[in-house]
C-alpha positions in Angstrom: -3.4 -13.2 -14.4 -1.4 -10.2 -14.7 -1.0 -7.3 -12.0 0.0 -4.0 -13.3 1.5 -0.9 -11.8 -1.7 0.7 -12.3 -3.6 -1.9 -10.6 -1.0 -1.9 -7.6 -1.6 2.1 -7.4 -5.5 1.6 -7.3 -5.0 -0.9 -4.5 -2.8 1.2 -2.7 -5.3 4.1 -3.0 -8.2 1.8 -1.6 -6.1 0.7 1.2 -5.3 4.3 2.2 -8.8 5.5 1.8 -9.9 2.5 4.5 -6.9 3.1 7.0 -8.4 2.0 10.2 -9.0 4.5 12.9 -9.0 2.2 15.7 -7.8 -1.3 16.8 -11.1 -2.8 15.8 -10.7 -2.1 12.1 -7.1 -3.5 11.9 -7.9 -7.2 11.2 -10.1 -6.1 8.2 -7.5 -3.8 6.9 -4.6 -6.6 7.3 -6.9 -8.9 5.4 -7.1 -6.4 2.5 -3.4 -5.6 2.7 -2.5 -9.5 2.6 -4.4 -9.7 -0.7 -2.5 -6.9 -2.0 0.8 -8.5 -0.9 -0.5 -11.8 -2.7 -1.2 -9.8 -5.8 2.3 -8.4 -5.9 4.1 -11.4 -5.1 2.2 -13.2 -8.1 3.5 -10.7 -10.5 7.4 -10.7 -11.0 7.5 -7.8 -13.2 5.8 -5.9 -10.6 7.7 -7.3 -7.8 11.0 -6.4 -9.0 10.3 -2.7 -8.8 8.4 -2.6 -5.5 10.1 -0.3 -3.2 10.6 -1.6 0.3 8.5 0.9 1.7 5.4 -0.8 0.2 6.3 -3.7 2.2 6.6 -1.7 5.4 3.1 0.3 4.5 1.4 -3.1 4.1 2.5 -4.2 7.6 2.5 -1.2 9.7 -1.0 -0.2 10.3 -1.0 -1.0 13.9 2.3 1.3 14.2 0.4 4.1 12.2 -2.5 3.9 14.8 -0.1 4.4 17.7 2.3 7.0 16.4 0.6 9.9 14.5 4.1 11.2 13.2 5.0 7.8 11.7 1.6 7.6 10.2 2.1 11.1 8.6 5.6 10.1 7.2 4.1 7.1 5.6 1.2 8.8 4.2 3.6 11.6 2.7 5.8 8.6 1.3 2.6 6.9 0.0 1.5 9.9 -1.8 4.7 10.4 -3.4 4.8 6.8 -4.6 1.2 6.8 -5.9 2.1 9.8 -8.2 5.1 8.1 -9.5 3.1 4.9 -10.3 0.3 6.5 -11.8 2.7 8.8 -13.7 4.5 5.8 -15.2 1.0 4.1 -16.3 -0.2 7.3 -17.9 2.6 7.6 -20.3 
């Protein structure tokens, strides 16, 4: 099964839209994030080009809950990354 950059962008958008608002939502979010991590790891062509930021984003939901500034910085970085990924896939 292949996993494209377009699918990665869609998965990241989905995760971002379900960002937990409290600690109760963390477990579910991390389950979803783990599935994305597994998909990335199973696709060598995608894994090679994945910036370190994605790994931090997928593992830092609890930090974002505690630190609104950190959450804002990660959201801005994610927005830029998604624009780049979607730009690459639309060409």
